[in-house]
C-alpha positions as CSV (number, residue, x, y, z in Angstrom):
1,X,37.2,2.6,-13.4
2,X,34.3,2.7,-16.1
3,X,34.2,0.3,-18.8
4,X,35.1,1.7,-22.1
5,X,32.6,2.8,-24.7
6,X,32.8,-0.5,-26.8
7,X,32.6,-2.9,-23.7
8,X,29.7,-1.1,-22.4
9,X,27.8,-1.5,-25.7
10,X,28.9,-5.1,-25.9
11,X,27.7,-5.8,-22.4
12,X,24.3,-4.2,-23.2
13,X,23.9,-5.9,-26.5
14,X,24.6,-9.4,-24.7
15,X,22.1,-8.7,-21.8
16,X,19.6,-7.5,-24.3
17,X,19.8,-10.6,-26.5
18,X,20.2,-13.2,-23.5
19,X,16.7,-12.1,-22.1
20,X,14.9,-12.6,-25.4
21,X,13.8,-16.0,-24.8
22,X,10.1,-15.3,-23.6
23,X,8.2,-12.3,-25.1
24,X,6.9,-11.4,-21.6
25,X,10.4,-10.4,-20.5
26,X,11.4,-8.6,-23.5
27,X,10.5,-5.3,-21.8
28,X,13.6,-5.8,-19.8
29,X,15.6,-5.3,-22.9
30,X,14.4,-1.7,-22.9
31,X,15.2,-0.7,-19.5
32,X,18.1,-3.0,-18.2
33,X,21.1,-1.5,-16.4
34,X,24.2,-2.5,-17.5
35,X,27.4,-0.3,-18.1
36,X,30.6,0.3,-16.1
37,X,31.9,-1.2,-12.8
38,X,34.3,0.2,-10.2
39,X,33.7,-1.7,-6.9
40,X,30.8,0.9,-6.7
41,X,28.6,-0.9,-9.5
42,X,27.8,-0.3,-13.0
43,X,26.2,3.0,-14.1
44,X,22.8,2.9,-15.6
45,X,22.2,3.1,-19.4
46,X,19.5,1.7,-21.6
47,X,19.6,-1.4,-23.6
48,X,18.4,-1.6,-26.9
49,X,14.8,-2.3,-27.5
50,X,13.1,-5.9,-27.9
51,X,13.5,-5.6,-31.7
52,X,17.6,-6.3,-31.1
53,X,17.0,-9.5,-29.7
54,X,17.4,-12.9,-31.0
55,X,14.8,-15.9,-30.8
56,X,15.4,-19.0,-29.0
57,X,16.9,-22.1,-30.5
58,X,15.9,-25.6,-29.4
59,X,19.3,-26.9,-28.7
60,X,20.7,-27.1,-25.0
61,X,24.0,-26.7,-24.1
62,X,26.0,-30.2,-23.5
63,X,28.4,-31.3,-20.9
64,X,31.3,-30.7,-23.6
65,X,30.0,-27.7,-25.6
66,X,31.3,-25.2,-23.2
67,X,34.6,-26.3,-21.9
68,X,33.5,-29.2,-19.9
69,X,32.3,-27.3,-16.7
70,X,28.3,-27.5,-17.3
71,X,26.9,-29.6,-14.2
72,X,25.5,-33.0,-15.0
73,X,22.1,-32.3,-13.4
74,X,18.7,-33.8,-13.5
75,X,16.3,-30.8,-14.7
76,X,13.6,-31.9,-12.5
77,X,15.9,-31.4,-9.3
78,X,16.6,-27.9,-10.5
79,X,12.9,-27.3,-10.9
80,X,12.0,-28.6,-7.6
81,X,14.6,-26.3,-6.0
82,X,13.4,-23.4,-7.9
83,X,9.9,-23.9,-6.4
84,X,10.8,-25.1,-2.9
85,X,13.4,-22.5,-1.9
86,X,14.5,-19.1,-2.7
87,X,17.0,-20.5,-5.2
88,X,19.1,-23.6,-5.7
89,X,22.6,-23.7,-4.7
90,X,25.5,-26.1,-5.3
91,X,24.9,-27.5,-1.9
92,X,21.4,-28.0,-1.8
93,X,21.5,-29.6,-5.4
94,X,24.1,-32.1,-4.2
95,X,22.2,-32.8,-1.2
96,X,19.1,-33.4,-3.4
97,X,20.9,-35.7,-5.7
98,X,22.1,-37.6,-2.6
99,X,18.9,-38.2,-1.0
100,X,16.4,-38.4,-4.0
101,X,13.5,-35.9,-4.1
102,X,10.9,-37.8,-1.9
103,X,13.5,-38.0,0.9
104,X,14.6,-34.4,0.4
105,X,11.3,-33.0,0.5
106,X,10.3,-35.0,3.6
107,X,13.5,-33.5,5.4
108,X,12.4,-30.0,4.3
109,X,9.1,-30.4,5.7
110,X,10.6,-30.8,9.1
111,X,13.9,-29.0,9.0
112,X,14.5,-26.1,11.1
113,X,17.7,-24.2,10.9
114,X,18.7,-23.4,14.5
115,X,22.1,-21.7,13.7
116,X,20.5,-19.2,11.2
117,X,17.7,-18.5,14.0
118,X,20.4,-17.9,16.6
119,X,22.1,-15.3,14.1
120,X,18.8,-13.6,13.6
121,X,18.1,-13.4,17.3
122,X,21.8,-11.8,17.8
123,X,21.5,-9.4,14.8
124,X,17.8,-8.4,15.1
125,X,17.0,-8.7,18.8
126,X,13.8,-6.5,18.4
127,X,12.2,-9.3,16.3
128,X,11.8,-11.8,19.4
129,X,9.8,-8.9,21.3
130,X,6.2,-9.9,22.4
131,X,3.6,-7.6,21.7
132,X,3.8,-5.9,25.3
133,X,7.6,-5.3,25.1
134,X,7.0,-3.4,21.6
135,X,4.3,-1.3,23.2
136,X,6.5,-0.6,26.2
137,X,9.4,0.3,24.0
138,X,7.6,2.3,21.4
139,X,4.8,4.0,23.1
140,X,6.3,4.2,26.6
141,X,10.0,4.3,25.8
142,X,9.8,6.5,22.7
143,X,12.0,4.0,20.7
144,X,11.2,4.7,16.9
145,X,8.9,2.4,15.1
146,X,11.2,1.9,12.3
147,X,14.0,0.4,14.5
148,X,11.5,-2.7,15.0
149,X,10.1,-2.8,11.4
150,X,13.6,-2.6,9.7
151,X,14.9,-5.4,11.9
152,X,12.0,-7.3,10.8
153,X,12.2,-6.9,7.2
154,X,16.1,-7.4,7.5
155,X,15.6,-10.7,9.4
156,X,13.2,-12.0,6.9
157,X,15.5,-11.5,3.8
158,X,18.4,-12.8,6.0
159,X,16.4,-16.2,6.9
160,X,15.5,-16.7,3.4
161,X,18.9,-16.2,2.0
162,X,20.8,-18.5,4.3
163,X,18.3,-20.8,6.1
164,X,18.7,-24.4,5.2
165,X,15.1,-24.8,5.8
166,X,14.0,-23.3,2.6
167,X,10.7,-24.8,2.2
168,X,9.8,-23.5,5.7
169,X,10.7,-19.9,4.7
170,X,8.9,-20.2,1.3
171,X,5.8,-21.3,3.4
172,X,6.2,-18.4,5.9
173,X,6.4,-16.0,2.8
174,X,3.2,-17.6,1.4
175,X,1.2,-17.4,4.4
176,X,2.4,-13.8,5.4
177,X,0.9,-12.8,1.9
178,X,-2.3,-15.0,2.6
179,X,-2.9,-13.4,5.8
180,X,-1.4,-10.0,4.8
181,X,-1.5,-7.1,7.2
182,X,0.3,-3.9,6.3
183,X,3.3,-3.2,8.5
184,X,2.7,0.4,9.0
185,X,-0.9,0.7,9.8
186,X,-0.7,0.0,13.5
187,X,1.4,2.7,15.3
188,X,2.6,-0.2,17.5
189,X,4.3,-2.7,15.2
190,X,2.3,-5.8,16.4
191,X,3.3,-7.3,12.9
192,X,6.4,-8.7,14.5
193,X,4.6,-10.7,17.0
194,X,2.2,-11.8,14.7
195,X,4.8,-13.5,12.4
196,X,6.9,-14.8,15.5
197,X,3.9,-16.4,17.3
198,X,1.2,-17.0,14.5
199,X,2.7,-17.6,11.0
200,X,6.0,-19.2,11.7
201,X,4.8,-21.7,14.1
202,X,1.9,-22.9,12.0
203,X,3.6,-22.4,8.4
204,X,4.0,-26.1,8.2
205,X,1.3,-27.4,10.5
206,X,-2.4,-27.4,10.1
207,X,-4.3,-24.8,8.1
208,X,-7.2,-24.8,10.8
209,X,-4.8,-24.0,13.6
210,X,-3.1,-21.3,11.3
211,X,-6.4,-19.5,10.6
212,X,-7.6,-19.5,14.2
213,X,-4.5,-18.2,15.4
214,X,-4.7,-15.2,13.1
215,X,-8.2,-14.5,14.4
216,X,-7.1,-14.0,17.9
217,X,-4.3,-11.6,17.5
218,X,-4.4,-8.1,18.0
219,X,-2.4,-7.4,14.6
220,X,-5.3,-8.9,12.7
221,X,-8.1,-7.3,14.9
222,X,-6.5,-3.9,14.2
223,X,-5.5,-4.2,10.6
224,X,-9.0,-5.3,9.3
225,X,-10.7,-2.9,11.8
226,X,-12.6,-5.4,14.0
227,X,-11.6,-3.4,17.4
228,X,-14.2,-1.0,16.0
229,X,-16.9,-3.7,15.3
230,X,-19.5,-3.0,18.0
231,X,-23.4,-4.1,18.0
232,X,-24.2,-0.3,17.7
233,X,-21.7,0.2,14.6
234,X,-21.2,-3.1,12.7
235,X,-18.0,-3.0,11.0
236,X,-18.1,-5.6,7.9
237,X,-14.3,-5.5,7.1
238,X,-12.6,-8.3,8.9
239,X,-15.8,-10.5,8.0
240,X,-15.4,-9.6,4.2
241,X,-11.6,-10.6,4.2
242,X,-12.0,-13.6,6.3
243,X,-14.4,-15.2,4.0
244,X,-12.9,-13.9,0.6
245,X,-9.4,-14.1,1.5
246,X,-8.6,-16.4,4.3
247,X,-11.2,-19.1,3.8
248,X,-14.0,-19.6,1.2
249,X,-12.7,-17.4,-1.6
250,X,-14.4,-14.9,-3.7
251,X,-16.5,-17.8,-5.3
252,X,-16.9,-19.7,-2.2
253,X,-20.7,-20.2,-1.8
254,X,-21.6,-17.3,0.6
255,X,-23.8,-14.2,0.1
256,X,-24.0,-10.7,1.3
257,X,-26.4,-12.1,4.3
258,X,-23.8,-14.6,5.4
259,X,-21.1,-11.7,5.4
260,X,-23.3,-9.6,7.5
261,X,-24.0,-12.4,10.1
262,X,-20.4,-13.1,10.4
263,X,-19.6,-9.6,11.1
264,X,-22.2,-9.6,13.9
265,X,-20.5,-12.6,15.0
266,X,-17.3,-10.9,15.3
267,X,-18.7,-7.8,17.1
268,X,-17.2,-7.3,20.2
269,X,-13.7,-8.9,19.6
270,X,-10.9,-6.4,20.2
271,X,-7.6,-6.4,21.8
272,X,-5.9,-4.7,24.7
273,X,-4.8,-1.5,23.1
274,X,-5.6,1.6,25.4
275,X,-5.2,0.7,29.2
276,X,-6.6,3.1,31.5
277,X,-3.4,4.7,32.7
278,X,-1.7,4.3,29.3
279,X,1.9,5.8,30.4
280,X,2.3,3.8,33.3
281,X,4.5,0.4,32.1
282,X,2.7,-2.1,34.1
283,X,-0.7,-1.3,32.3
284,X,1.2,-2.6,28.9
285,X,1.6,-6.2,30.4
286,X,-1.3,-7.4,28.6
287,X,-1.1,-5.1,25.3
288,X,-2.1,-6.9,22.0
289,X,-3.9,-9.6,23.7
290,X,-7.2,-10.4,22.1
291,X,-10.3,-10.1,24.1
292,X,-14.0,-10.3,24.0
293,X,-16.2,-7.3,25.1
294,X,-19.6,-8.8,25.8
295,X,-21.0,-5.3,25.9
296,X,-20.2,-4.6,22.4
297,X,-21.5,-8.0,21.0
298,X,-24.5,-8.3,19.0
299,X,-26.4,-10.9,21.0
300,X,-29.5,-11.2,18.4
301,X,-29.9,-14.3,16.7
302,X,-28.3,-15.0,13.3
303,X,-28.0,-17.4,10.4
304,X,-24.5,-17.9,8.9
305,X,-23.9,-20.5,6.1
306,X,-27.2,-22.1,6.8
307,X,-26.5,-22.5,10.5
308,X,-28.7,-20.9,13.2
309,X,-27.3,-19.0,16.0
310,X,-29.8,-18.3,18.8
311,X,-30.4,-15.1,20.8
312,X,-28.1,-14.6,23.7
313,X,-24.9,-16.0,22.4
314,X,-21.3,-14.7,23.1
315,X,-17.9,-15.3,22.7
316,X,-18.5,-19.3,21.7
317,X,-20.3,-17.7,18.6
318,X,-17.0,-17.0,16.9
319,X,-15.4,-20.5,17.6
320,X,-18.6,-22.1,16.2
321,X,-18.5,-20.0,13.2
322,X,-14.8,-20.8,12.4
323,X,-15.5,-24.6,12.7
324,X,-18.0,-24.0,10.0
325,X,-15.7,-22.0,7.9
326,X,-13.0,-24.4,8.1
327,X,-14.9,-27.5,7.5
328,X,-16.7,-25.8,4.2
329,X,-15.7,-27.2,0.8
330,X,-14.8,-23.7,-0.3
331,X,-12.1,-23.3,2.2
332,X,-10.3,-26.6,0.9
333,X,-10.8,-25.4,-2.5
334,X,-9.4,-21.8,-1.9
335,X,-6.3,-23.1,0.1
336,X,-5.5,-25.3,-2.4
337,X,-5.5,-23.3,-5.2
338,X,-3.4,-20.8,-3.2
339,X,-0.7,-23.7,-2.9
340,X,-1.1,-24.6,-6.5
341,X,-0.8,-21.0,-7.7
342,X,2.5,-20.4,-5.7
343,X,4.0,-23.8,-6.6
344,X,2.8,-24.7,-9.9
345,X,1.4,-22.1,-12.1
346,X,-0.3,-18.8,-11.9
347,X,-3.6,-20.7,-13.3
348,X,-3.3,-24.0,-12.0
349,X,-5.6,-26.8,-13.5
350,X,-9.0,-27.5,-11.8
351,X,-8.1,-31.1,-11.6
352,X,-4.9,-30.5,-9.4
353,X,-6.8,-27.9,-7.3
354,X,-9.4,-30.4,-6.8
355,X,-7.0,-33.3,-5.7
356,X,-5.2,-31.1,-3.2
357,X,-8.6,-29.9,-1.8
358,X,-9.4,-33.4,-1.1
359,X,-6.2,-33.9,0.9
360,X,-7.3,-31.0,2.8
361,X,-10.4,-32.6,3.7
362,X,-9.0,-35.9,4.4
363,X,-6.3,-34.8,6.6
364,X,-8.4,-31.9,8.3
365,X,-6.2,-29.0,6.9
366,X,-3.0,-30.8,7.2
367,X,-0.4,-28.2,5.1
368,X,2.4,-30.9,4.8
369,X,-0.1,-33.6,3.2
370,X,-1.1,-30.9,0.9
371,X,2.2,-29.9,-0.2
372,X,3.1,-33.6,-0.9
373,X,0.2,-33.8,-3.2
374,X,1.2,-30.5,-5.1
375,X,4.8,-31.5,-5.4
376,X,4.1,-35.4,-6.7
377,X,1.7,-34.1,-9.3
378,X,2.0,-34.4,-13.1
379,X,1.1,-30.9,-13.3
380,X,3.9,-29.8,-11.0
381,X,6.6,-32.0,-13.0
382,X,5.6,-30.4,-16.3
383,X,5.3,-26.8,-15.0
384,X,9.1,-25.7,-15.3
385,X,9.2,-22.2,-16.4
386,X,5.5,-21.2,-16.1
387,X,6.4,-19.0,-13.0
388,X,8.2,-15.8,-13.1
389,X,10.2,-14.9,-9.7
390,X,9.0,-12.1,-7.9
391,X,11.4,-9.4,-6.8
392,X,11.8,-11.1,-3.4
393,X,12.6,-14.4,-4.8
394,X,14.6,-13.1,-7.9
395,X,17.0,-10.8,-5.8
396,X,17.4,-13.4,-2.7
397,X,17.9,-16.1,-5.5
398,X,20.8,-14.0,-6.7
399,X,22.5,-13.6,-3.4
400,X,22.2,-17.4,-3.2
401,X,23.7,-18.0,-6.5
402,X,26.6,-15.8,-6.4
403,X,27.5,-17.3,-3.0
404,X,27.5,-14.5,-0.8
405,X,27.4,-16.5,2.5
406,X,27.2,-15.5,6.0
407,X,30.9,-14.6,6.5
408,X,30.6,-12.5,3.2
409,X,27.7,-10.4,4.3
410,X,29.4,-9.8,7.9
411,X,32.4,-8.4,6.1
412,X,30.9,-6.9,3.1
413,X,29.1,-3.7,2.2
414,X,25.7,-3.9,3.9
415,X,23.8,-6.3,2.1
416,X,21.6,-6.8,5.3
417,X,20.9,-3.8,7.6
418,X,20.8,-3.6,11.2
419,X,18.8,-1.5,13.4
420,X,19.4,1.9,11.6
421,X,20.2,0.7,8.1
422,X,17.8,-0.9,6.0
423,X,20.8,-2.5,3.8
424,X,21.1,-2.8,0.0
425,X,18.8,-5.8,-0.5
426,X,15.8,-4.1,1.4
427,X,16.3,-0.6,-0.3
428,X,16.3,-2.3,-3.9
429,X,13.4,-4.3,-3.0
430,X,11.5,-1.0,-2.0
431,X,12.4,0.2,-5.3
432,X,11.3,-2.8,-7.1
433,X,7.9,-2.8,-5.4
434,X,8.2,-5.7,-2.9
435,X,9.9,-4.6,0.4
436,X,8.7,-7.4,2.8
437,X,5.4,-6.7,4.5
438,X,4.8,-3.6,2.9
439,X,1.7,-4.5,0.6
440,X,-1.2,-2.2,1.7
441,X,-4.3,-4.0,0.7
442,X,-5.4,-7.3,2.4
443,X,-4.8,-9.5,-0.6
444,X,-0.9,-9.8,-0.3
445,X,1.7,-9.1,-2.9
446,X,0.4,-10.4,-6.4
447,X,1.9,-13.9,-7.4
448,X,1.4,-13.8,-11.1
449,X,3.8,-13.1,-14.0
450,X,1.6,-10.5,-15.5
451,X,2.0,-8.3,-12.4
452,X,5.8,-8.4,-12.0
453,X,6.9,-8.5,-15.7
454,X,7.5,-5.1,-16.2
455,X,10.5,-2.8,-16.9
456,X,10.5,-1.0,-13.6
457,X,10.5,-4.1,-11.3
458,X,13.3,-5.5,-13.6
459,X,15.3,-2.3,-13.7
460,X,15.5,-2.2,-9.9
461,X,16.5,-5.9,-9.6
462,X,19.3,-5.3,-12.0
463,X,20.6,-2.5,-9.9
464,X,21.2,-4.7,-7.1
465,X,22.8,-7.4,-9.1
466,X,25.0,-4.8,-10.5
467,X,26.2,-3.9,-7.0
468,X,26.4,-7.4,-6.0
469,X,28.5,-8.6,-8.8
470,X,31.0,-5.8,-8.2
471,X,31.3,-6.2,-4.3
472,X,34.0,-7.8,-2.7
473,X,33.6,-11.5,-1.9
474,X,35.2,-13.0,1.2
475,X,34.2,-16.5,1.6
476,X,37.4,-17.7,0.1
477,X,39.5,-16.1,2.9
478,X,39.6,-19.5,4.8
479,X,40.6,-21.5,1.9
480,X,43.1,-19.0,0.2
481,X,43.7,-15.9,2.2
482,X,47.0,-14.9,0.3
483,X,45.0,-14.8,-3.0
484,X,42.4,-13.0,-1.4
485,X,44.9,-10.4,0.2
486,X,46.7,-9.8,-3.1
487,X,43.7,-9.9,-5.6
488,X,40.8,-8.7,-3.7
489,X,38.4,-10.8,-5.6
490,X,34.9,-9.8,-6.6
491,X,31.7,-11.9,-6.0
492,X,31.7,-12.2,-9.8
493,X,35.3,-13.3,-10.0
494,X,34.6,-16.0,-7.5
495,X,31.6,-17.1,-9.7
496,X,33.6,-17.4,-12.9
497,X,37.1,-18.0,-11.7
498,X,38.8,-18.8,-15.0
499,X,41.8,-18.0,-17.1
500,X,40.1,-18.0,-20.6
501,X,37.0,-16.4,-22.0
502,X,35.4,-19.7,-22.6
503,X,35.9,-21.0,-19.1
504,X,34.8,-17.8,-17.7
505,X,31.3,-18.4,-19.5
506,X,31.4,-22.1,-18.5
507,X,32.0,-21.5,-15.0
508,X,29.5,-18.7,-14.7
509,X,26.5,-20.8,-16.3
510,X,27.7,-23.7,-14.2
511,X,27.8,-21.9,-10.9
512,X,24.9,-19.4,-11.3
513,X,22.3,-21.4,-13.3
514,X,23.4,-24.8,-12.3
515,X,22.2,-26.2,-15.5
516,X,22.1,-25.9,-19.3
517,X,21.3,-22.8,-21.5
518,X,20.6,-22.8,-25.3
519,X,23.5,-22.8,-27.4
520,X,23.0,-19.5,-29.1
521,X,23.0,-17.7,-25.7
522,X,26.3,-19.4,-24.8
523,X,27.8,-18.4,-28.2
524,X,26.8,-14.8,-27.5
525,X,28.4,-14.8,-23.7
526,X,31.8,-16.4,-25.4
527,X,31.8,-13.7,-28.0
528,X,31.1,-11.0,-25.3
529,X,33.9,-12.5,-23.0
530,X,36.4,-12.9,-25.8
531,X,36.0,-9.3,-27.1
532,X,36.9,-10.4,-30.7
533,X,39.8,-12.4,-29.5
534,X,40.6,-16.0,-29.2
535,X,38.0,-17.5,-26.7
536,X,40.6,-20.2,-25.3
537,X,43.6,-17.8,-25.2
538,X,45.0,-17.5,-21.6
539,X,44.1,-14.1,-20.1
540,X,45.0,-12.2,-16.9
541,X,42.4,-11.4,-14.1
542,X,42.5,-7.8,-15.0
543,X,41.4,-8.5,-18.5
544,X,38.6,-10.7,-17.5
545,X,37.3,-9.1,-14.3
546,X,35.0,-6.5,-15.7
547,X,33.6,-8.5,-18.5
548,X,33.0,-11.4,-16.1
549,X,30.9,-8.7,-13.8
550,X,28.8,-7.9,-17.2
551,X,28.5,-11.7,-17.7
552,X,27.3,-12.3,-14.3
553,X,24.8,-9.5,-14.8
554,X,23.5,-10.6,-18.1
555,X,22.9,-14.4,-16.6
556,X,21.1,-13.2,-13.4
557,X,18.9,-11.1,-15.7
558,X,18.2,-13.6,-18.3
559,X,15.1,-15.9,-18.3
560,X,17.0,-19.1,-17.3
561,X,17.4,-17.4,-14.0
562,X,14.3,-15.2,-13.6
563,X,11.7,-18.1,-14.9
564,X,11.2,-20.7,-12.3
């Protein structure tokens, strides 16, 4: 049943004050969703404005200040996990503590979660389809396009939430942004094959191999219109983005003449897309394969980045041009900056970018080598709190924080969709502006605080957290099935399984944030949970349940969760 008026007001005040630590997130206080719970979630209602918030204090909660349940944790461990995963969990934190940071990173650089991949193949089988099968099932077989795209999006979210290979999934996400193609431009969803055969196999490999693989895939040739690029009608679209976004960067030292020359070098490169007898299934056997059409190639002489290409050249011109691009200092700098922006700060230092670029040159584009340099840098160690989680990171992090495991999502209310169902997580990401693979321009989803720190984005993030906190949790079935049967615990109840108001706050902070928060915020949370009573007095589950759900929402909407 809905929360009463006094409780709703108290919960709203708590959330408003807890998000006050940084001015860039004060807008959240004006539009946050907090209110009432009843299995189906909380009803929306605006919070007080930023004028009602309190300022940060320097003191941090110690082990004993909240009842003895805040984890003893190295803050640098939490910082590392927040950057190289979609959110720390107690399990990942314990493994990191046991192994040490160097060994843990090395494990993450090679780890692949085969159990989760098996789940993905079972739940989302269309994501395993090669281009030819996608063509045959959609164009020839008439299968709806969205069956493929929804499975692809849901599979991404499932992997990010549950895979032990978190750094791998973070890098897959980064490169899908870097080599962005819009999921809905091609009426045949080749994006699935692009991710499966290009991005994922190379995400922690060599950047030079990765870029070359993107060039010779039908998805990229279609998205950036190179299949229209012919000698008699040069199309510069792909050449422009290949230089500006994928390699040298906007300030990479090339000019308009270089761009035009590269467009001519790319002319004639297309992909098998319209077989002569388009409706005959056997004609789809090569659909999506990159091919070179010599008749459409501009074979006149060219000069590209100072290198002369004599007349009469053909397909080999592109391979030569790619070698020039990939060995150019501008590419090393641009790729290094992209890694530093994602993992360190929105505006990383020039010194850090320079040292990572040097690793690119020294290792001939080895991605793990560059990542090691980033993660071992002083800039990285001192950058805690400088990044704001994007919606995907925030909401998947919330799923991981509250402990929704693979059993929970199987028995629960549809967090991850199936073929005909986008799932709650995907729907809320659509509303928050970051549904996977749905960014239309070629530059990929923005990776800066200034873009995402707005009330609309944060509002829709909170709406999912509301549903998540109020939904049923089943992960305790195996350990205590009788209690589960009798009490029907929610996810929030599991997070803060307590008998007093103070314990609830202590457990919730320990399990959701895994580390300390300022003492003034803890005091606010305890006041909210106690509701004017003794915070150490025993309380029934019924007394605590609704307020615990509000507490979980406030913590997952706070800077100590959203900042990373």
